[in-house]
C-alpha positions as CSV (number, residue, x, y, z in Angstrom):
1,M,156.4,130.2,-54.9
2,V,156.5,130.1,-58.7
3,C,156.9,126.6,-60.1
4,L,156.3,125.9,-63.8
5,L,156.2,122.4,-65.4
6,V,156.9,122.2,-69.1
7,T,156.1,118.8,-70.6
8,G,155.8,117.3,-74.1
9,P,157.1,114.7,-76.5
10,S,160.6,114.5,-77.8
11,R,161.8,117.3,-80.1
12,S,158.6,119.3,-79.4
13,G,160.3,122.5,-78.3
14,K,159.8,122.0,-74.6
15,S,163.3,122.9,-73.6
16,E,163.3,126.0,-75.9
17,W,159.9,127.1,-74.3
18,A,161.4,126.6,-70.8
19,E,164.4,128.7,-71.8
20,Q,162.1,131.5,-73.0
21,L,160.1,131.3,-69.8
22,A,163.3,131.5,-67.7
23,E,164.6,134.5,-69.6
24,R,161.2,136.2,-69.3
25,L,160.7,135.5,-65.6
26,A,164.3,136.2,-64.5
27,T,164.1,139.6,-66.3
28,Q,160.7,140.4,-64.7
29,R,161.8,139.4,-61.2
30,N,165.4,140.6,-61.4
31,Q,166.7,137.0,-60.9
32,R,169.8,135.2,-62.1
33,V,169.1,132.1,-64.2
34,V,170.7,128.9,-62.9
35,Y,170.4,126.1,-65.5
36,I,170.4,122.7,-63.7
37,A,171.4,120.0,-66.2
38,T,170.6,116.5,-65.1
39,A,172.3,114.8,-68.1
40,Q,175.7,113.2,-67.8
41,I,178.0,113.3,-70.8
42,N,178.9,109.8,-72.1
43,P,182.0,110.0,-74.2
44,N,181.0,106.7,-75.9
45,D,177.7,108.2,-77.2
46,A,178.3,110.8,-79.9
47,E,174.6,111.4,-80.5
48,W,173.9,112.1,-76.8
49,T,176.9,114.4,-76.6
50,Q,175.6,116.3,-79.7
51,R,172.2,116.7,-77.9
52,I,173.9,118.1,-74.9
53,E,176.0,120.5,-77.0
54,Q,172.8,121.8,-78.7
55,H,171.4,122.7,-75.3
56,Q,174.7,124.4,-74.3
57,Q,174.8,126.5,-77.5
58,R,171.3,127.9,-77.0
59,R,172.0,129.1,-73.4
60,P,173.1,132.6,-72.8
61,E,176.6,132.9,-71.3
62,S,175.2,134.8,-68.4
63,W,173.3,131.8,-67.1
64,Q,175.1,129.8,-64.4
65,L,175.3,126.0,-65.1
66,Q,175.1,123.3,-62.5
67,E,175.4,119.7,-63.5
68,V,173.2,117.7,-61.1
69,P,172.6,114.2,-62.2
70,V,171.3,113.0,-58.9
71,A,171.3,115.5,-56.0
72,L,168.4,117.6,-57.4
73,V,166.7,118.2,-54.0
74,E,169.9,119.6,-52.5
75,A,170.5,121.8,-55.6
76,I,167.1,123.3,-55.3
77,A,167.5,123.9,-51.5
78,Q,170.7,126.0,-52.0
79,H,169.0,128.6,-54.1
80,H,166.7,131.5,-53.0
81,S,164.4,134.3,-54.3
82,T,167.3,135.8,-56.3
83,H,167.4,132.8,-58.6
84,C,165.3,131.3,-61.4
85,L,166.1,127.6,-61.7
86,L,165.7,125.9,-65.0
87,I,165.8,122.1,-64.5
88,D,166.2,120.1,-67.7
89,S,165.1,117.3,-67.3
90,L,163.1,115.3,-64.9
91,G,163.2,112.2,-67.2
92,T,167.0,112.2,-67.3
93,W,167.1,112.7,-63.5
94,L,164.8,109.8,-63.0
95,A,166.8,107.6,-65.4
96,N,169.9,108.4,-63.3
97,L,168.0,107.0,-60.2
98,I,166.0,104.2,-61.9
99,E,167.7,101.5,-59.9
100,Q,166.2,102.7,-56.7
101,G,163.7,100.4,-55.2
102,D,160.1,101.5,-55.0
103,P,160.2,102.6,-51.3
104,Q,163.4,104.6,-51.9
105,W,162.0,106.2,-55.1
106,L,158.8,107.2,-53.2
107,L,161.0,109.0,-50.6
108,T,163.1,110.6,-53.4
109,Q,159.9,111.9,-55.2
110,Q,158.4,113.2,-51.9
111,S,161.7,115.0,-51.1
112,L,161.6,116.7,-54.5
113,I,158.0,117.8,-54.1
114,Q,158.9,119.2,-50.6
115,A,161.9,121.0,-52.0
116,L,159.7,122.6,-54.7
117,T,157.1,123.8,-52.2
118,N,159.7,125.1,-49.8
119,T,162.0,127.1,-52.1
120,S,161.7,130.8,-52.6
121,A,163.4,130.5,-56.0
122,T,161.4,130.5,-59.2
123,V,161.6,126.9,-60.6
124,I,160.9,125.8,-64.2
125,L,161.1,122.0,-64.7
126,V,161.2,120.2,-68.1
127,A,159.6,116.7,-68.2
128,E,159.2,114.3,-71.1
129,E,155.9,112.7,-72.0
130,T,156.6,109.0,-72.5
131,G,153.3,107.3,-71.6
132,W,151.4,108.1,-74.8
133,G,152.6,105.1,-76.7
134,V,152.9,101.4,-76.3
135,V,153.5,99.8,-72.9
136,P,157.1,98.7,-72.9
137,A,157.7,95.0,-73.1
138,Y,160.4,95.0,-70.4
139,E,160.2,95.8,-66.7
140,L,162.7,98.6,-66.6
141,G,161.0,100.5,-69.4
142,R,157.6,100.1,-67.7
143,R,159.1,101.3,-64.4
144,F,160.6,104.4,-66.0
145,R,157.4,105.3,-67.9
146,D,155.2,104.8,-64.8
147,R,157.5,106.7,-62.5
148,L,157.9,109.6,-64.8
149,G,154.1,109.8,-65.3
150,T,153.6,109.8,-61.5
151,L,156.4,112.3,-60.9
152,S,155.0,114.7,-63.5
153,R,151.6,114.4,-62.0
154,A,153.0,115.1,-58.5
155,V,155.0,118.1,-59.8
156,G,151.9,119.3,-61.7
157,E,149.9,119.3,-58.5
158,V,152.2,121.8,-56.9
159,A,153.1,123.8,-60.0
160,T,151.7,127.3,-60.6
161,D,151.3,126.6,-64.3
162,V,151.7,123.5,-66.4
163,Y,152.6,123.8,-70.1
164,L,152.2,121.2,-72.8
165,V,154.5,121.8,-75.7
166,T,153.9,119.9,-78.9
167,S,154.9,120.5,-82.6
168,G,156.5,123.8,-81.5
169,Y,153.5,125.3,-79.7
170,A,153.1,125.7,-76.0
171,I,149.7,125.5,-74.3
172,N,149.1,126.4,-70.7
173,I,147.0,123.4,-69.8
174,S,146.5,124.5,-66.2
175,T,144.3,127.3,-67.4
176,L,142.6,125.4,-70.1
177,G,142.1,122.1,-68.3
178,E,140.6,120.9,-65.0
179,A,142.7,119.1,-62.4
180,V,142.1,115.4,-62.1
181,S,141.5,114.3,-58.5
182,S,142.3,110.8,-57.4
183,A,138.6,110.5,-56.4
184,G,137.4,111.2,-60.0
185,P,135.2,114.0,-61.3
186,S,132.6,115.6,-59.0
187,F,129.4,116.4,-60.8
């Protein structure tokens, strides 16, 4: 299994880095890239539509596109070792499912982790870093931030490599850092 997590703040270059990784890995492994977009076009939001169009314009025409706003686990399961999946993004996918109660969300998250560990496809996931700022003053914002942090950590635990992209630079933090265990550091 090859699973890469690319995380970082808004407009940092994380999607571009994930796209470079997909191109590189797919070429090395003779795989076809499948771009799994979790965003949904909202015709009433011109700025959101423009963001989606920017992503579309960067992608090579040879890449297959799947729009998967909710059924991400099922989408991963349908691909095999001949595919390199680029999933952009976990934050948008989470936002599409934010109304799930805590027990249902926990099952959804566990199903995603299981799908990632079971697939023979190469998987590259993009996730936003939202927890580095102020704690949101409203419950839905706190739920989103906390769930995305927990989800990114869970994906990071099964990922082959984790990249942090900031200010246009990518750092492989899984080779530079040390995994944090829930029990704390062992000295």
